C-alpha positions in Angstrom: 0.0 0.0 0.0 1.3 3.5 -0.9 2.5 5.7 1.9 0.0 8.3 2.8 1.3 11.8 3.4 -0.5 14.4 5.7 -1.1 15.5 9.2 -2.1 13.4 12.2 -4.3 14.2 15.2 -4.7 12.5 18.5 -7.9 12.9 20.7 -8.5 11.5 24.2 -11.9 10.6 25.6 -13.5 9.2 28.7 -12.2 9.0 32.2 -8.5 9.7 32.8 -6.0 7.1 34.0 -2.4 7.1 35.3 -1.0 6.1 31.9 -3.2 7.6 29.2 -0.7 10.4 28.8 2.0 7.7 28.2 0.0 6.6 25.2 -0.2 10.2 24.0 3.6 10.4 24.4 3.9 7.3 22.3 1.8 8.8 19.5 3.3 12.2 19.6 7.0 11.1 19.8 6.6 8.5 17.1 4.6 10.7 14.8 7.1 13.6 15.1 9.8 11.3 13.8 7.9 10.2 10.7 8.6 12.0 7.4 5.2 11.2 5.9 3.5 13.0 8.8 3.5 16.7 8.1 2.0 18.0 11.3 1.2 16.5 14.6 -1.9 17.8 16.4 -3.5 17.1 19.8 -7.3 17.7 19.8 -8.3 19.8 22.8 -10.9 17.8 24.7 -11.1 14.9 22.2 -13.6 15.0 19.3 -15.0 18.3 20.5 -11.6 19.9 19.9 -11.9 18.8 16.2 -15.4 20.0 15.9 -14.4 23.4 17.4 -11.2 23.4 15.3 -9.0 23.6 18.5 -5.9 21.7 17.7 -2.6 21.9 19.7 0.5 22.1 17.7 2.7 19.4 19.2 5.7 20.4 17.2 5.9 23.5 19.6 6.5 21.2 22.6 9.8 20.5 24.2 10.8 16.8 23.7 11.7 16.7 27.5 8.1 17.6 28.3 6.7 15.0 25.9 8.8 12.4 27.6 7.6 13.5 30.9 4.0 12.7 29.7 5.0 9.0 30.4 4.9 9.7 34.1 2.1 12.4 34.2 -1.4 11.2 35.2 -4.7 12.1 33.5 -5.4 13.5 30.0 -3.1 16.4 29.5 -4.7 17.6 26.3 -8.1 17.2 27.8 -10.8 14.6 27.6 -14.5 14.6 26.8 -17.7 12.6 27.0 -19.4 13.2 23.7 -21.4 10.7 21.8 -21.7 10.9 18.1 -25.1 10.1 16.7 -25.6 7.5 14.0 -24.5 9.2 10.7 -27.7 7.8 9.1 -29.7 9.7 11.6 -27.7 12.9 11.9 -24.5 13.5 10.0 -23.9 17.1 11.0 -20.9 16.3 13.2 -19.4 14.0 10.6 -19.6 16.6 7.9 -17.9 19.1 10.2 -15.2 16.5 11.0 -14.6 15.9 7.4 -14.4 19.6 6.8 -11.7 20.0 9.5 -9.7 17.0 8.3 -9.6 18.4 4.7 -8.7 21.9 5.9 -5.7 20.7 7.9 -5.0 17.7 5.6 -5.4 15.2 8.4 -4.7 11.7 7.1 -4.0 10.0 10.4 -6.6 9.9 13.2 -5.8 8.3 16.6 -8.5 8.1 19.3 -7.4 7.2 22.8 -10.1 5.8 25.1 -12.4 3.0 26.2 -15.6 1.4 24.8 -17.4 4.5 23.8 -14.2 6.0 22.4 -13.7 3.0 20.1 -17.3 3.4 18.9 -16.5 7.1 18.0 -13.3 6.0 16.2 -15.2 3.3 14.3 -18.0 5.7 13.3 -15.6 8.3 12.0 -13.5 5.6 10.2 -16.6 4.3 8.4 -17.9 7.8 7.5 -14.6 9.0 6.0 -14.3 5.8 4.0 -17.8 6.1 2.6 -17.1 9.8 1.8 -14.0 8.8 -0.2 -11.6 10.6 2.0 -8.5 8.6 2.6 -7.6 8.7 6.3 -6.3 5.9 8.6 -8.1 5.6 11.9 -6.6 3.7 14.8 -7.9 3.3 18.3 -5.5 3.4 21.2 -6.9 1.5 24.2 -7.4 3.0 27.6 -9.6 2.2 30.7 -8.9 1.4 34.3 -12.1 -0.7 34.1 -10.2 -3.4 32.0 -13.5 -4.2 30.2 -12.5 -3.7 26.5 -13.5 -6.8 24.5 -10.9 -9.1 22.7 -7.8 -7.5 24.2 -6.2 -9.4 27.1 -6.1 -6.3 29.2 -6.2 -2.5 29.0 -3.6 0.3 29.7 -4.5 1.9 33.0 -5.8 -1.2 34.7 -2.4 -2.4 36.0 -1.7 0.9 37.8 -5.2 1.2 39.1 -5.1 -2.4 40.4 -1.8 -1.8 42.1 -3.3 1.3 43.8 -6.3 -0.6 45.0 -4.4 -3.6 46.3 -1.9 -1.3 48.1 -4.6 0.9 49.5 -6.6 -2.1 50.8 -3.4 -3.3 52.6 -3.0 0.0 54.2 -6.7 0.2 55.3 -6.4 -3.3 56.6 -3.6 -2.2 59.0 -5.4 1.0 60.0 -8.7 -0.7 60.7 -7.1 -3.5 62.8 -5.6 -1.2 65.5 -8.3 -0.8 68.1 -10.0 -3.4 70.3 -13.5 -2.1 69.6 -15.6 -3.6 66.7 -15.4 -1.8 63.3 -16.5 -2.5 59.8 -14.8 -0.8 56.8 -16.7 -0.7 53.5 -14.5 0.2 50.6 -16.3 1.3 47.4 -14.3 0.7 44.2 -15.1 1.8 40.7 -16.7 -0.6 38.3 -20.1 -0.2 36.6 -20.7 -3.6 35.0 -17.3 -5.3 35.3 -15.6 -6.0 38.6 -11.9 -6.0 37.5 -11.0 -3.1 39.8 -12.7 -4.5 42.9 -11.2 -7.9 42.1 -7.7 -6.3 42.5 -8.3 -6.3 46.2 -7.6 -10.0 46.0 -4.0 -9.1 45.4 -4.0 -7.6 48.9 -5.4 -10.9 50.3 -2.6 -12.7 48.4 -0.1 -10.5 50.3 -1.9 -11.4 53.6 -3.9 -8.1 54.2 -7.0 -8.2 52.2 -10.8 -7.9 52.6 -13.1 -10.5 54.2 -15.8 -10.0 51.6 -15.7 -9.0 48.0 -18.8 -8.0 45.9 -18.6 -7.6 42.1 -21.2 -6.5 39.5 -21.0 -9.9 37.7 -23.3 -11.4 40.3 -26.5 -10.1 41.8 -26.3 -8.6 45.3 -28.4 -10.0 48.0 -28.9 -7.8 51.1 -30.0 -10.6 53.4 -27.0 -12.8 52.5 -24.7 -9.8 52.9 -25.9 -8.9 56.4 -25.7 -12.6 57.4 -22.1 -12.8 56.3 -21.1 -9.6 58.1 -22.8 -10.9 61.2 -20.9 -14.2 61.1 -17.6 -12.5 60.7 -18.3 -10.1 63.6 -18.8 -13.1 65.9 -15.4 -14.4 65.0 -13.4 -11.2 65.1 -14.0 -7.4 65.8 -12.9 -6.0 62.4 -14.5 -6.5 59.1 -13.1 -5.3 55.8 -15.3 -5.2 52.7 -14.6 -4.4 49.1 -17.6 -3.6 46.8 -18.0 -2.4 43.3 -19.9 0.7 42.9 -22.0 -1.0 40.2 -23.3 -4.0 42.1 -27.1 -4.5 41.5 -29.9 -6.5 43.1 -31.5 -9.3 41.2 -34.0 -6.8 40.0 -31.3 -4.8 38.3 -31.3 -1.9 40.8 -28.0 -0.2 41.9 -28.0 0.0 45.7 -28.1 3.8 45.9 -31.1 3.6 43.5 -33.1 1.9 46.1 -33.0 5.1 48.2 -32.8 7.9 45.6 -33.0 8.6 41.8 -29.6 8.5 40.0 -28.5 11.2 37.6 -27.4 10.2 34.0 -24.2 11.2 32.2 -24.0 12.3 28.5 -23.9 8.7 27.4 -27.0 7.8 29.3 -25.2 5.9 32.0 -26.3 6.2 35.6 -23.9 8.3 37.6 -22.7 5.9 40.3 -21.4 6.5 43.8 -22.8 6.0 47.3 -22.9 2.2 47.3 -20.5 2.0 50.2 -22.4 4.6 52.2 -25.6 2.7 51.7 -24.1 -0.5 53.0 -22.4 1.3 55.9 -25.6 2.8 57.0 -27.4 -0.6 56.9 -24.6 -2.3 58.8 -24.6 0.4 61.5 -28.4 0.2 61.9 -28.4 -3.6 62.2 -25.3 -4.2 64.3 -24.8 -0.9 66.1 -21.0 -0.9 65.5 -18.6 1.7 64.2 -18.6 1.8 60.4 -16.5 3.6 57.9 -17.5 4.0 54.2 -14.4 4.7 52.2 -15.0 5.7 48.5 -11.8 5.3 46.4 -13.4 7.6 43.8 -11.0 9.6 41.6 -7.8 8.5 43.5 -7.8 5.1 41.9 -7.8 6.6 38.4 -4.7 8.8 38.5 -2.5 7.6 41.3 0.7 7.9 39.3 2.8 7.6 42.4 1.9 3.9 42.4 2.0 3.4 38.6 3.1 0.0 37.3 6.1 0.1 35.1 4.6 -2.7 33.0 1.5 -0.5 32.6 3.3 2.6 31.6 5.6 0.8 29.2 2.7 -1.0 27.4 0.6 2.2 27.2 3.5 4.1 25.6 4.2 1.3 23.2 0.5 1.1 22.2 0.7 4.7 21.2 3.9 4.2 19.1 2.5 1.0 17.5 -0.7 2.8 16.6 1.4 5.3 14.5 3.5 2.5 12.9 0.5 0.5 12.0 -1.3 3.5 10.5 1.7 4.4 8.3 1.9 0.8 7.1 -1.6 1.1 5.8 -3.7 -0.2 8.6 -7.1 1.5 9.4 -10.3 0.9 11.3 -8.4 -1.2 14.0 -7.5 -0.9 17.6 -4.2 -1.7 19.1 -4.8 -4.7 21.3 -2.7 -6.7 23.8 -2.0 -10.4 23.5 -0.5 -12.3 26.5 2.3 -14.7 26.0 4.9 -16.4 28.2 8.6 -16.8 27.3 10.5 -19.1 29.5 7.7 -18.7 32.0 7.9 -14.9 32.0 5.0 -12.7 31.0 5.3 -10.9 27.7 2.9 -8.6 25.8 2.4 -8.7 22.1 0.7 -5.9 20.2 -2.0 -7.0 17.9 -4.7 -5.5 15.7 -8.4 -5.8 16.6 -11.4 -4.7 14.4 -12.9 -1.6 16.0 -16.4 -2.9 15.7 -15.5 -5.9 17.8 -14.6 -3.5 20.7 -17.1 -0.7 20.3 -19.7 -0.7 23.0 -18.9 -4.2 24.1 -17.8 -5.2 27.6 -15.5 -7.9 28.9 -16.4 -9.2 32.4 -14.6 -11.3 34.9 -15.2 -15.0 34.3 -17.7 -16.3 36.9 -15.4 -19.2 37.5 -12.8 -16.8 38.9 -15.3 -15.5 41.6 -15.5 -17.5 44.8 -19.1 -18.6 45.6 -19.0 -17.4 49.2 -18.0 -13.8 48.2 -14.7 -14.0 50.0 -12.6 -13.2 47.0 -11.2 -14.3 43.7 -9.5 -17.6 42.6 -5.8 -18.2 41.8 -6.7 -17.8 38.1 -7.4 -14.2 38.7 -4.2 -13.7 40.7 -2.2 -15.3 38.0 -3.8 -13.0 35.4 -3.4 -9.7 37.4 0.0 -10.1 39.0 2.1 -9.6 35.9 0.3 -6.3 35.1 1.3 -4.5 38.4 5.0 -5.2 38.3 7.7 -2.6 38.5 7.7 1.0 39.5 7.8 4.1 37.2 7.2 7.3 39.1 7.7 11.0 38.0 11.0 12.5 39.1 10.9 14.5 42.3 11.5 18.2 42.6 11.6 19.6 46.1 10.0 16.2 47.2 7.0 16.6 44.8 6.5 14.9 41.4 7.6 16.8 38.3 4.8 16.3 35.8 4.8 17.4 32.2 4.1 21.1 31.5 2.9 21.4 27.9 2.8 24.8 26.2 -0.5 23.8 24.5 -0.1 26.2 21.6 -3.2 26.2 19.3 -2.3 25.7 15.7 -3.0 28.7 13.4 
């Protein structure tokens, strides 16, 4: 296939992670070194930046700062939650995207995000192809939820899992100090898939994990939950619980939804949070013991101080591979991860996955990996997760604080 000459643009979408900027660094640094790529742009707030014609000129950035993106959390060029309508229903946005792409001669489009982001990338890829405009579109995976289909795992998950396991170990030690009874309920992110909450099993593997673990993959039963808490309190004074924010009753209700109406985000998803508080209130009312509800919330997404070196490296490589694949003629694909073992040691291979196989699909934890008594996950999960949290890759320290990237963010004119 002939080499395509023109500009490239990267957009980021969805929730931030500890390593999404590492993927951006991979795209930017690799693209800047390619002769066929005439300009390198970063879209301000994802697809909205393209629609608004707000493109950062990455050639104006210092290479040192671009390299520091590898150890800088969150989405430095800005993220967004914006859902494109079906082009057959309303093609207004698509026409505008095509107009902008033609104006800036954008021939390479990279979109960095999760399920909905891959849907956006897929829609744009199909529209441009049907319009006869040659542009290579590649999805760069991201999500702490680890729920992208087909790929073995997702950039961002390893670091988030490491943070969750470490934090659970620290809470275990804190909650075990006093001689009076106390229950700690730790609410961890995860709408429909329990990969993040499952990471608490790694704390158990180290000897300091939760007594009970509840994932969205199985329906939540209040009576059974209370009974288990009561049984543990009879045996010891301290109970540690890990629960996914997205657990639902057998009737499909999120736990906070039983007490209040939940708001919706721009994608129509219920805005979660409060599951731990609901359970803590119920425990206190029934057992009259001290209860703490701890919501990990945003901290688990961007805790770069506990980033996994494996995670950072794979995220950066995913960005680089996306550019190389696109230049070689690939389009309408996502860079995926394939797990292999060489001499018993974990290794990641970078593969291509059709965008339509990933868009709006979800990969959940195999039910066979979840213990029936809700006390944790099996060895199969531990063997799966441990390689992803290995190593340490922190930002350099200046005056004892992390030195994150400081991009100039010069808009292209």
